[in-house]
N, C-alpha and C positions, 0 to 999 in steps of 0.2 A: 360520824366524828364530829364534834364542834370544838373549834380551837378558839380560846379566846386569849389575846395578847395586846396590852397596852389599850385596852378597850376597841380592838378591831376584831369582830367576831366573823370567823369563816366556817363553811361546812364543805364536807368532803363527798363526792360522787366519784364510784368508780365504774369502769368498764374492764371485761376479762378479756384476756388473751392466753387461752389455754388454762394452766394452773397460776398463771402471772396476773397483776391487777396494774392498770393505768389510773392514776389517782388524778381528779380535779379538785383543787381549792377554789372557791368562790369567795371572794370577800366582797365589802361594799354594800352590803344590806340588798344583794339580789335575792330575786322570789326562788325559795328553795326548790319548790316542785317544778315551776316552770323550768328551772336550770337541770333539774335532774332528768325532766323528759327530754330536754334538748339532747343533754349529754346522752342518753342511752339510745337515742335516734343515731347515733354514730357507730353502736357496736357492728352492724355490718360491713363497715370499713376496717376496723380493727380485725375484723374476722378474716380478712383478705392478706394479714400479715403474718409471717409465722410466729408462734408463740415466742420465740426465743428473743426476738426482734422487741419485746417488751422490757428487756433489760437495756436496752438503748434510749429508751424515753423515761425522760426526766416526769416528776409531778407538774401537771399543767396548772397555772395560776390565773385565773380571770381577774383581773386589777382594771382600775379606771384608767391608767396609761401605760405605755411602754417604757421602762428604764433606757435611758439616752433619748429619749423622744422618738421622733419620726411615726410613721404609719406602719400598719401590719404588725405580725405577731414577733416574737423574738425568742431566742434560745441563748441560754447563758451558762457556759460549761464550768464557769469558775466562780462561785458564789464567794470566795474571799475576796476577789477582785472587785466583783460585783457591789459588795457592802462598802469595799473602800470608796468606790464611786458615788455611793449613794450619800455616804457620809461628808464626800468633800463637794458634792453638789448642793446638799443641805447646806452647809457651811456659808455657800456663797449664794443661796436662794436663786439657782439656776433653773429659769422657768421652761428651760428646753428639755428639762429632765421629766419624762412623762408621768412615771408612777409616783403619787405623793409620797414622800419618805418616809414616814412613819409606816405607811401600809405596805410599803416594800420591805421595811425591816419587819414587820410582823411576818410578811410571807415567808423570808428567808429564815427566821427563827422558827416558824412554824414546821416548815420542812427539815430543818436541821434537828429539831427535836423529835418528830414523829419518824422520820424516814432515814436519818443518818445522813442528809443529802450534800451534793456536791455541787449540783447544778440545777436548774430549772427552765421551763417553758412559760413563757408569757402571753397570754391573750387579752388584749386592751378590750375594754368593753364596746368601743366603737365598731369593731371588729366582729365581736360576739354578738352583737345585735343584728348584723346582717344576715340574711338568709344563708349565704356561703359560708356560714362561720365553721362548719366541718372541714372545708379546703383548708382555710387558715391552721386549724388544729392540727390535719394530716401532714401539713406542709411542716410546722413545726416538728412534729414527730419524726420525718423524713431525715431532718437534719441530725436529729440525735441517732437515729438507727445508723446513718452515713458515718457519723463521728466515731461511733463504736463498732461497727461491723464491715464499714468500708464498702459501701455499696459502687464506689469508683474504681475497685480493684478486680481484675479477673483472678479466678482461682490459679495459684502456682500449679506449674505445669506438673510438678514432679514430687513437690512436697506439701501438703496440705496445712502444716504449720508453719510455712513461711509465707509472707505476704507477694502477691502475685503482681505481676505488670498492670499498670494503668490501663483502663479504656481510654480509646479517644474519644474526643466530643462527637465526632461522626458517628460512632456508633449508637447514638442514641438521636431519636427525632428531636428537632429543635423548635418545631412549632407544634406543641398540644393544646387542645382548647383548655382554657380557663388557668393555663399554669404559668408563673412568671416570677421565677424565684431570683432575688435580688442579692443574694447573700454568697458569697465564696468564688471560687475560681469557675471558669466557664464549664470544667467537666464536673464540678459539684453541683453546679447550677442544674445541668443537663440529667444527671441521675436523680437528684430531687424531684425534679418536675415528673421525670418518668416515674419513680415510686408514687409519686402522689396519684397520679394518672392511674396507675393501676389498682392503687389500693381504693381508689374512689370508683371503681367499675370501668375504667377506659371509655368514658362517655364522650361520645363524638371522635373517638380514634379509630382508625381503618382497622382491618383485621392484619393488613400487612405490618402496620406500626406495632399493633399489640403483641404480634409473634417475635417482632423484633426485639422489643422491652423483655418480654418473657426470656427469650432464649439468652439474652444477654445476662440477665441476673440469675437465671438458672447456672450459668457458668462464672458467676462472681464468688468472691470471698463471703459475702453477705449470706448467700443461700447454700453455703458449702454442704450443710447438714438437712437440706430439706429433702425430701423424697418426691418422686414422681407423682405418687398418689396423692400429696398436699396440691399440687399443680392442677393434677387433672380435677380434683374435687372443686375446686374454685375457679379454674378457667377452662373449661372443657372445651375440647375441639382445638385448642391453642397449641397444644405441645404433642 
């Protein structure tokens, strides 16, 4: 799919999660075939997420900068608020507002028109061009999954339809190689780092820590309907 709005052309590349798709929209004249290859190389990481978690992942936009400035990716759960901030910063020409105003507006409009969107993830080009781009992408996806499915909550002991108690920060390893979440509470950061580490294949993580993370997620709200066969197929020998 190609979207042209206000002279900003984008293209869409998708990866699959079961019967669901995760959509990437690339703006700013990025080379289509190169970007498509880079995205499809991430498929093994998405295969380590339960397909239902795709419902927590918003479309992922590759833009020249991140809304609100700063470094790293960004997850924006409220497009109405984001659009209002974009207009306010355009009016005062705020240099700290990372994504060019018109391109960001085109991104919001593209998503709203084609996906009925309410939220989006943004990966700035500076991060996309790094070798570790997949870690940034999966990190933002993890925020979306936590927001919708509550990685940070245990299952309710008696009623699966009720929210369970919160995990403690100490339930998850605090030092995981390559993970440095800077958004949310200490617990949100811990579960996002753990989810990313698991999805990326537990690189550099000890067997004991792998089992600790898997055991906690198996008992979380977010994995309540995930069968043991799914875990065994992706993480053999750890459950």
